[in-house]
C-alpha positions, 0 to 999 in steps of 0.5 A: 294765341293757340285756340283750344276751344273744341269745335264741332265739325259736320260732314254728311258722310261721317256725321258730327264729331268733336275734336280739339283743333290747334293752329299747331297741334300737340295731341298725338294722332292714333289711327285704328284700322278696323272696328271689330273687337280689337279696334273698338276695345282699343279706341274706348280704352284710349279715350278713357285713359287720355284727354282730347288734348293728349290724343286724337283717336280715329277709327276707320272701317269699311262697314257702317255697322258692328255686329258680333259674329256670335249673333249669327247663331242666334239669327240661325236659331230664330231668337234674333233678327239680323236687322235688330242686331247691327249697331251704327259705328258712328256712335263712336263720334259721341264718345269723342272718337272720330269714325271714318266709314272708308276703305283703307287702300294703302299703309305707308309705314315709312311715311307714317300715313294711311290712305283711304278712299271715300264714297266719292273715290277721293283719296285721303291721307291720314298721318299717325303717331301710333297705328293700331292694325285690327283689320281681322281676316277676310273670307274668300269663299271664291277659292272654293271651286264650284261654291259660288252661285249655288243656292244649296251652298251657304257661307256660315260666316256671312250674316246676310246668308243666315236668314235664308239658311234658316229657311232652307233648314226648316223646309228640308224634309230629308237628306244630308246637311254637310258642314265643312271647315275648308281650311285653318286657321279660321275665326272662332274655332268652336263656332262650326261645332256650335252651328251643327248642334244648333241645327240639330236643335232646329231639326229636332224641334221641327220634327225632321231630325230623324230623316236628315243626316247631319255631318261635320267634315274637317281638314284636321285629324282632331276637331279643335287643334288649337285646344288640344286632344282632350278638349277635341275629344270632348267636342266629338263626344258632344257631337256623337251624343247628338247623332252628328257624324264627325269626319276628320281628314276631309278637306273640301276639294270642290263642289261638283254640282248642286248635289255632290262634293268631293274631298281631297282624299277622293271621297265624294258625298251627296248633299241637300245643304252644304254649309261651309266655313270658307278659307280666310286670308289677310286683308289685301291692304296688308298683303300689299304692305311692307308688313308681310314682305319678310319671308313667306308669312301669311299673317302679321308677326308681332311680339307675343307680349307687347303686340308690337310689329317691327315698325316703331309705334305700330301694333297689330292685334286680333285675327290679322296676326299670327302668334305661334306657340310652336309649329302646330299651335297659334293663338286662336282667331277669336274676339276675346283674344283681340280684346285682351290684346287691345288692353295691353297695347292701349296701356302701353300707348297711354303710358308713353303719351303720359310719360308714366312708365312706373305702372306694373309691367305685367299690366302691359303684357298680353297673358295669352288667356281667353275664353269662349262659350259653346252653345248647343241649343235649347238655351244651353252653352258650355264654356271653354277656358284657355291659357296659352302662355301657361309655363307648363304648356297651353291648357284648355278646359271645356265646362259642361253646358248649362243654362247659366252659361248661356245667360253669361253668353248673352251678358257677354254681348250686352256688356261689350256693346254697352262699353263700346258703342252706348 
């Protein structure tokens, strides 16, 4: 007789989790690689839509904790502490979602399995019926010549560095703070501009703003290529209104020393603090897989509506993908798009497993819509609304900052955490 009684398995590394154990299992195995926006949204939507008997869900991530990238801004401004902002991912186990805190070392698409290495360096293979790749993008500051081992340089996307950066900003009495976007694409396109405006707010409240130059250097001709000329112009106007100088077509070439940087156009400047958005790249395990072995692609190609790869039952969502709208515009690497894509793929998987293909087809197609908040300091934020699949061409709108929009940003974080990990 087949046992369907749920068992509790205890493991000192993974913690406790529930799952149904069969002598001959009939439940579909869904592996989710990555526990960011896309991975967490997918796991929770699938768990709500499918029973344990229908689907066993496993989320794998090398981090033990989840924290939204936008929290970096609050740590910088002093309204949040790093140690209070991370939530343990093993809370997923309490929701009937198995969490493995492992490094993913290999993806075998032909044999439909994923290899992980745990803390004892033991390799484990996990078989899947459905695979969701939501590994995001990796940061590679080491590609910046002279950047590392320089205590005047900071990677603004590394949460561990933000508390020290805040201390440096507060201790600075005069000189130049240079903020450099080193390459595109990068995660959350408005974030570096938010950072500059928050630093302006910090310096103003600290009484040192008049003696410190605050400057933005970007490799592109406009501030936000993904948002178009009008929104880019609005962003630059916002910078100018706060005495933040904007320098387009300035791609960082190298950090000469602790006082000087050089750009590819030959210009050199002196600095007291250098803050960078480092280059991004696809995770190594993806680079070494068959997913990138067609042509010269840098990111995973997917169908723009279904997020399916060329491999059966293999989906990719979020920052690890590249969805091109034309030669110059792609879907931004931002959590809200990963979440929207997660809704689409989860519905497709639920429909297939339950043999329910009568749902409204539009519910299982990504619509290219998203939004984000653009914080400017003093507890105010603007709102960027985008529709990249608009029939007349991509549309992006920037609403002016307000305290109400800042509160909506706080609510945005709180609601996702409550849904995914509480």
